[in-house]
N, C-alpha and C positions, 0 to 999 in steps of 0.2 A: 291149133287154129279153132277147133270146135269150142274149146273152153272160152276163148276170147269172144267168139260170136255169141255164145250164151251170155257172157257177162254184158256185152253191149245190149242185147235184148233185155236183160234183167234191168239194166240202168234205164233203158228207155221206158219200160213199164213202171218202174218205181223211181220217181225223181229223187226223193230223199227220204230217209227213214223218219225224219222229223215230221214231214208233211203227212206221211202215212199215219203216224201216231195221232196227229191233230185230227185227221179224218175219223179215225176210230173213236176218239173222244167225242167228236161231234155226233157221230152215229149213236153212241151210247146215250148222250144227252137227249137226242131226238126220241129214241125208243122210250126212255124213262118219262119224258114229257107226254108222249102219246098214252102210255099206260096210266099216268096220273089223270089225264083228261078223261080217258075212258073209265 
């Protein structure tokens, strides 16, 4: 039961690995852009 509840929480916090990767890429682009501007 505990494992299932943990899995449910994990899925709620992370919708899909693809979206997480896209967010990471966007964050990297923003950081690089800020560094270039500064």
